[in-house]
N, C-alpha and C positions, 0 to 999 in steps of 0.2 A: 623558496624562498627569491622573491624578485626584488628588481633593484631598478631603482630609476635610470633610464638610458643615457643619460647626459644632463650635466647643468647647465649651458652656454653652449654658443657656436658660432663662429667665425668664420666669415669668409676673405681670403688673404689676396692680395696681389701680389705677382712677384713682378721686377721692372728689373729687364735684363740689360738696359744701357747702365742704372745705377748701379745694380746689383743689391738692389734696394727692395724692402716688402712692407707695405701699407694694409691697415686694415679697412676692409672696402665697406662691411656693414655685421653687425653684431647682434647676438638676440640673448639675452640670459635669463635662463625661464626658471631658475628656481631662486636666484642670488645667492647662495649661497661659495661665489667662487667670486673673486674679486674680478673686474672686468681688465684690472692692467694686466694680468697673468699672462695676458695672452702676449704680452711684450718679451715673456721670457721663451716662449714658442720661438720667435726669429731667431734668440740666442743657439739655441738649443738646437736648430734647423741648419745655421750658415757652420756651426762647429761640427755636425757629425756631415755635411755634406765635405768640409777640409778635410776629414777623416777618412771618409769613403766607406762610412759604416752607417748611411739611413735606417732608420730603425721606422715604423709605422705608429709606435705608440715611444711617448718620450714622456717625460715626469719632471715636475722642479716641485721640491718638498712633497705635501700630498695632493699635489693637483697631476692630473693625467692629460697629456694630450694624445688625441685618436684622429689624425688626419689621411687626406688624401689630395690628390692633386690631379688637377682637370684644365688643361690647355696650359696657361699662365695664373690659374687661379687655387690659392689652397683652401680646402675646404676642412677646420678644426675644429673638433668635438672636445669639450673639457669636461673634466668628471672628479669629483674627489671619493668617489664612491666606489667600490667594490663592482662596477658595474660589466653586464654581456657583451663584450667587444665587438663580437658578430653582427648582434644585433646594432650596435653602434655604425659598423662599418655598413650593414646593409640600408641603414637610414639616409650615411652618407650618398652612398649611388644612389639614392632610390631621389635625393634631392638634385643630384644630377641630371637625372632622368626627367623630374618636372620641371623644371628651370631650361633645359632643352625645349619640351612642349610648350612650354609657353612665349622661349626667346628664341628659337630656332639655334642659337648659336650660346653657349655660356661662355662669358668672357668678362674682361674690365667693363666693355661699355655697355653691354645689355644689361650689368649687373647697376652701375651708375643709372641708366634711362630710366630704371625701372624699378627704384626703391620702394614708394609707396607697395608698389605690387609684391615685391619681394618679403618685404615684413609681413604684407597680410597671409603669404604661401606661409612665412614659417609661424606664423601662429595658428594656422591652421591645420599645419603638417605635426606639429606637436602642441601637448600642453602640459606644463610642468613636470616637464623633462619625460614626457611618455608617447611615443609616434601615436599618430589619430588617424587624418582621411589620410591615403598618401597615393590615391588613384589621384590624376593629372586630368581624366574626361569625368569626372565627378568636380572637383575642384575648379575645373571650367565652367559651371552649371552657375556658379554664384562669385566668383572673383574671376574678373575679366581683365583684361591688360588695360583698359581704358580706365577701369575703375569707377566704372559709373554703375553697379550693381553692389558696390559696396555697402551702402547703407542700408538696403534690404536684407543684406546679409546679416547684419547687426542685432533686426527685427526679428526676422523672421530664419530659421534654421532649415537648409532644403531638405525635404521630404527624403529626399536619396541618402543623406546621411543617418536618418533616424532609422530608414527602412531595414528589415531581417537582411533585405538583399543592397546592402549599401553599395555594390559596384554596378548597379543595375537602375536606370532610372525607367519609372512607371508610362504607359502612355506610348510607346514607342510605333512607330507603324509605319510600313513599309509595304510598295506594290506590289514587288516580287521578293520573294523572302528563299533567302542564298544563305549556305555557309561553305566558307573557303578553308579548306586545312592544309595548311604547308608541314611536309614532316621533314624537316632539313637537318643535315648529319654533318657534323664536321671529324675529320680525319685528321688525329695526330700521328705524327710518325718520327722515327728518328732511327737513321742508318750509319751505321761506322763506315768507317773508311777501306773495311774487307765485303762490305755486302751484309753484312748481317742487320736484322731488326733489332738493334738494341731495346725499341720500348714502344707502343702503339696501342692506341684506345681511342674510341668514338664518343664524342660529345653530341647527342641528339636535343632536338626539341622539336616539340610541336604546336604551331600558332594557331593563331583562327582569323577570319575576319568574318563576324555573324552581322547578318542583316536580317534580323528576324523581328517580325511584331510582335508585343505581349510579354508574356513571361514567361518563356518555352524553357523546357527542361528536355536536356540533351542527355543521351548514353553512347558514350566512345567505347569503341569495343577492338584493342589489339592481340595480335596472335602474340600473347604474353603467357610465357612457358607457364608460370606460377598456377596463372587462371587456369591453363591446359590442364592441368593437374589438378587442381580443385574437382572441375569437371569430369574429368576421364576420361575427356576425347585430345589425349594428343597427339594429334594427326597434323600432318606438314611440318612445314619450318618454324621454329618458334625462338624466340628473343627473351633473353634475360635481363632485365633491367635493373641497373645498381642506383645511388645517387638520385632517387626519382624526387622532384619538386615541383608541386602543384601550384596553380594559380588558386587565390583563395575562395574562389568559387566552390571549387569539389570539392566533395562529402569526401572527408578522410576516413570517415568510420566505416562509410558502405566499402571503399576501397581496401579497407584494412579485412574488410570481412570477406567479400566474393569478390574482389579485383576489378569490379564496376566503378569505371570512372562515370560520375553521375554530376550533373551542377547546369544552374542555370547561368548562362555566359555572359561576360561584361557585350555592349554593345560595340560593335566597331573591330578595332584589332587589338589581339591579348596575347600573351604567350601563357597558352593552357599549362603546358608540363615541359620540365627540361631531365635529361636522364644519360647516364652514360655506361659503356658499355665496354667491360674490359676485357679486351681478347686480342688473339694475334693477326692484326692486319695487314693483308700484301698490299707495299707500295702499289699505288692505282697507277701513276706515273713514274713509272724506273727509269734513272738520270745515270749514265757512264760518261766520265772524263776523261779526258787525257791534257795535259798542261806539261807544256815544251819548254824551256829555256833557253838562251843561247848566249851566254856568255855575257849577260848583262844590257845586251844588246837588242834581244826582242824576245817578245815571248807569244807561242802560240796555241791556241784553247780551240780544243774538238769536241764538243757536248753531242752526247745522243741520249734521247728522250724516246721512251715504250710506254705507248700506253697499254696500261697492262688489265683492262677493262673488257666485256664482252663487246662485241667487233658494230654490233646495235645502235650502244652508247656512242655519243660525243661530248667529249668535254669542251666547254666553252671557256675563251675569256685566259686563257693559259698565260702564266708569267712565270719561267723559268729564271729567277737572279742568279748569276755564276760572278765570284767574286775575282776580283782583277787587281795586280800590286799596286801600291798606291801613287807611282811615280809611272804609270803608264800612261802612253798618249799615242797619238795616230792611229786610232782604229780603223780597221778593217774588217767586214763582214760578209760574209757567205750563207744564207740557209736554205733549206728544201723547202721549207715552209713558212711563213710569217715574217716578222720583221728582228732585229735586231737594233739594239742602241747602246752607248758609252752614258754610265750617268755618273762621271767624275768625282763632284761632290759626295758620294758612297761609295765610291770603287768598287761599280757593279758593272756587269752587261746582263741588260732586262731582255729576253727575248721574248716577245709576246707572238701567241698563235692565237687567232679568233677561235677556230673550230679544230681539236684534234681527234680523229676518229680513234674505238679501240682498236687494237693489235698494230697499229700502226706505227713504223719507226721515223722520227725526222732527225734533221742533223743539220746542226749550227758549227761554222767555224768561224774564229776571231784571229784576228792579228793586232800585235802591240807592238812599239818601239819602247824602249827601256833606257831612257838616255842617263838617265843617274846610275851609280855604281853600289845602291844601296844593298847590306843583308837581308834580302827579301825572306830569309830562315827565319829571322826573329819576328817578322810581321804576324805570324800564326797563320793558320789556315780555316778560315771562315766556311762554314758549311752553305752547298747549294741550296736555296730554298725555292718553294715550288707553290702557287698559287692559281686556284683552276676550280670549276663548279661542272658537275657532271647533274645532269634533269633526269628526273623521268628513272631515278636510280638509288638505293642504298644498298651501303656497303653491309648492313646488321640484317638485312633482309626483313626488319619490321614494317607490319603492314596493319592500315586500317581495315579490320573486318566487317564495321558496321558502324553507322552514327543514327541512332534514332531519332525524332524530334517531336514532344510531345509538347502540345499544347492545346489550351481549355477549346480555342476555337476550331480548331479540326482542322486547321490550313496542312497546306501541304507543302513542303519545303526542298528545295533542292542542294544536298550536299556535293561539292567538289573537292578531289583529295590531289594533290601534288607532291612528289617526292623530290629531291635534291638533296646530292650529297658536295659539299666542298673542303677546299683543304684547309687544317688547323696550323696549328704548328708542324708545317711539312718540311723535315731539314734531312740532305743527304750529305756527309761528311767527304772529303775527297783527302788521298794520300800524297797527292802532286803539288 
């Protein structure tokens, strides 16, 4: 049984100076929720913030508010039905994505400067409480930021919207046909103070940039363990993907039957699929720290970083963020590589390393004065966090085995593949 997604939507701004909220723009899709109900959202929000119990779903009577915050804006969906909450939130985040594509930055000013376009987008994105066209590239074909095509859109429905392939336009032509494939994996790691990995997983995505003429069909082959098991060719390293999510262009029935990823791609950039691999991951950059405090007069910090990945790989743009006491001042640093700086508003030392080769050990020392006599034991011990990016490398070992491009004109196209591993939620707790 299906339910309408929502009955109304509001975009609200939060004024940090007056600590007030006001409605910027509203759209009521079904008319069964009074527009004044949004005032109760303000009251509930303030009340929950004061109690420190913010909830993503709030209710007043039989009206439910499902909301997200982006920058200083609240995007609120209201419904009085038993709606599918995951669908509501998917739509709200899609709304942020579309507005960002149009206005570059989604904030109060961009909404106020583009009321006409925002209303047109809201009407195209949803109809009578049901999501419709949510692809920004397709929307941009007939809703422009200047609004000079809006009259045409009212009399003539764009062919792309009514196509069987609604995510791709007809008649696309390129002088040189190419496909760029990015396999990007983010590592989430939590290491406790004793050096044991408490939790770890890999979140991956395959992104495409297609510059292909016509209506090509693409077939992507990965070293998927289930595919190899089906074909009886379990050779070499394979991976088991979980929580696989595809772009709407992928033929799901084909994937479920024989694990073939077959699709007609959107033009330009898109995310073809995302996945998760729940496995034990060895921290790629290992951190050891020693923090010594001397009678509340000074603190000395020593941080050693080791690259625990293959020597031929290099981690780029590494940032190691080390928490320091809130009253620390007069910083002095010494690093074997890179540079360190004190960020007092965040109580952090940020050690930046442009290039970190695998197998190397690097050292940073920091010295701070502690002018106050605060009891730092009550401050808690925030973890050390690490950011990095390693090109030409994936932790899971996932590989693009082939990319077949089939188009009726028979042109030749070049597929390019790039692998990137980067840090996700990467934390190492300290015991000092």
